[in-house]
N, C-alpha and C positions, 0 to 999 in steps of 0.2 A: 395819609393812608393808614388803615388799620394794620396791626401786625398780623402776619399770617401764623395760624396755629401749626405747630410742627406735626408732620404726619407720623402716625404710630407705625413702628416697624412691625414686620410680620411676626417677629419673636414676641413683641409685647402683646399683640392680638392673640397669639397662641397661648401665652401665659394667662391672659384674662379668661379665655375660654376654659382653660383647665381649672382655674379658680371657681368659676361658676359651676362647672361640672362637679367639683369636689363638694361645694356647698350643697348642691342638689342631692348628691349621694349621702352626705351627712344627715340631711333633713329626712331622707327616706329611711335611713338606718335608725334614726331617733324615733320616728313614728312607729317602725316595726317593733323596736324595743318596748315602747310604751304600750303598744297593743298586746304584745306577749305578756308583759307584766300585769296588765289589767286582767287578761284572761286567766293567768295563774292565780292572781289574788281572788278572782271570782270563784275559781274552782276550789281553792283551799278554804276560803271563808265559808263556802257552802257546806263543808264537812264539819262534823262535831265529834268531840271526844265522848265515847260511849262507855258505860259500865261494862266490864267484861262478861258479867253474868246476865244482867237484865237487858243489856243493850240500850239503856236509857241515858239520854244526855242529862246534864245537871238540871235543866229546866225543859221538860217535855212540852211539845207544842199543843197537845190536847191530852185530856184524861178521860178514859172510859172505864167504868166499873161494872162488872157483871156480878150481880148479887143473886145467889141461887138458894132456893128453899125447896128441896125435894123430900117431902115427908113420906109420901106413899110410893111404892114401886111403879115405874112406868111400863106400859105395854110396849110391844114392838113398834107400832106406828108412832107413838109418842117419842120413843128413843130416837128413831130415825129423823123425825121432824126437828126434834131438839138439837140433834147433832148438825142437821142442815143449817139451822139458824145460827149455831155457834160458828160454823165455818164462814157464813156470810159476815158475821160480826168480826171475826178475826181478819178477814180480807178487807174490811172497811177501815181498818186503823191506818191513818196516814203516816208517812215517814216522820219519825221522831215523835209519834203519838204513843201514849201509854195505855195499856190494857191490864187491869188488875181483876182477878177472879176472887170472890169472897163467898163464904157460906153463911147463911143466916144462923146466928147463934146468940146466946145470952151475952149481954154487955154489963152485967151486974158487977163483975170483977175486973174484966179487961175489955177494951175496945177490940173490934175485929182486926185480925191480921190477914193479909192476902194468902190465899192458897198458892198463887203464883202471880208475879208481875213481870211483864215483858214490854219492851218498846219496839216498834217496827223500825228497822234500820233502812227501810226502803227496799225496792226491788230493782231488777235490771232496767225497768222502764223509767226509773227516777234519775238515770244518768246516761252518759254515752262514753265512747272510747276516748274522746278528747278531754273530758272532765274527770273521768274516774275509771273504775273497773266494774262494768256491769255484771260480769260473771261472778266476781268475788262478792258483790253486794247481794246477788241472788242466793248464793250459797249461805251467806250469813243470815238472810231472812229465813231460809228453810231450816237450817240446823239450830239457830239461836233463838228464833221467834216462833215459827210455825209448828215445828215438831214438838217442842216442850209444851206448847199450849194444847196441842192435840192430845198429848198424854194426860194432861190435867183434865181436859174435857171428858175423856173416857171415864173418869171416876165420878163425874158429876151426875150421871144418869142413875147412879145407885141411891136408893132411899136411905136417909139417915136414921129413920125410926125414932126421931126425937119426940118427947112428950109435949114440948112447947114449940111455938113458931113466933119468936119475937121479931117479926119482919120490920115493924116500924122502928123499933130500937136499933135494928141493924142498919136501916137507912140513915138514922141519926148518926151512927158511928161512921159510916162511909163519908157523910158530908163533913164531919169534923176532921177526919184523918186524911182524906184524899182531895176533897174539893176546896176546902177552906185553908189549905196551906199557904203561907206567905209566898208571893210570887206567882200565884196561879189565878190572880184576879181577872186577867183579861183573856184567858185561853178558853177554848171550847171544852165543855164538860158534858158527859153523857152517863146516865145511870140506866142500866137494864136490869129489871127485876123479873126473874124467872121463878114463878111460885104459883100455888093454887090461890094465893092472895087471902088465905084464911088466917089472919092474925089470931094467935091463941096464947095468951098469958093470963096470969091471975088478974092483972089490971084491965086488959082489953082482950075480949074474945069474940070472934065472929062466928063461932061454931053453932051456937044455938039460934042466933038471929043476927041479921045485919042491921045495925042501928041506923036511924035517920041521920043523914049527913049533917044537917044544921045542929042538931043536939050533940052529935059526937064532936064536932069541931069546937064547940063551946065547953067541952068537958075538961075537968082537971087532968084526966088520964091522957088526953091528947096533948095538952099543954106540956106534959112532962116528956113526951117523945118527939115533939115537933122540932124542926131544925130549919136552917136557912138553905133553901134550894134555888135561890135566885141565880139565873144564868145556867141552870142545869136542864138539859133535854132528857126526858124520861120515856122509856119504853116499858110496857108491861107485857110479859109473855105469860099468859095464864095457862097453867097446867090443869086439864080437866080431870075431875074426880068421877068415880063411878056413880055417885049420887049427886052429880052436878046440878040436876034440875031443882033440887031442894037446898043444897048447900052453897051453890054458886049462881044465884040469880043475877040479873042485870044490875040490880041495886048494889052488888058487891063491887064490880068494876067502877060504877058511878061514884061510890064512896071513896075509892082510891083516887079517882080523878079529882074529886073535890079536895081530898086531903093533900095531894101533891100541889094542886093549885094554891091552896091556902098557905103553903110553905114557900111559894114563889117559883116552883118548878113548872115546866111546860110538858104536858103529855104529847109526844110526837107519834106514838104508835101503840095500839092495843091489839095484841095478837093472841089468838087462841091456838095453842099448840095442838096439832092434829092428834086424834085418838081419843 
């Protein structure tokens, strides 16, 4: 006859149940700790250390440059439309994206320096109460990003009265100092040129006549000002002159499209500022 297995006492059964219950509770607690830890790590890792003035991280996620050439005074409709476009541009900058504003100027002595550089820290819509402080981020966007840019924009509508307009040299400077920095190879880049598009220097001038695209792109003068715009999306905001019918024919914007394309850039928008 086989030996009979001893019956477990009620105390043993109760002890086994308590052990199973303890293991289950331990497993649940461990899962909760892991979930909270993962959530906290996600929230912290999504935040970046920002410069106290520019609000820029060490490596911005995108770079946009507004290059402005206001030679002649704007009328009221032009000023309003220009400011409208600037507001749209500001609001389009993504979180941790950089916006730099520059004025067309001579580069014979020094390359261009930004009038202002700011990065968007994001808005309240970029976070929630669980992962951050939406109200704090919104205040930071308004006081550290939006308002300083608006103050800079207000000064852009004034004519500079310069005798020359080295627009192409300024584009070359922007490419070298902003787009071609080490570490920016794979990020989105955008160049917005707000100008009457009338290049005017001793070497290249479109004032008297707009040259044929093919001949201009083969010229020594163009070779000296060309640069690498590969990977750069370009917008042309053309400011209309009083004598636009003679000084700003369709061939002018077509020449700029050809020149940008020859340097590897891609025209995404050609906009005629109202007025």
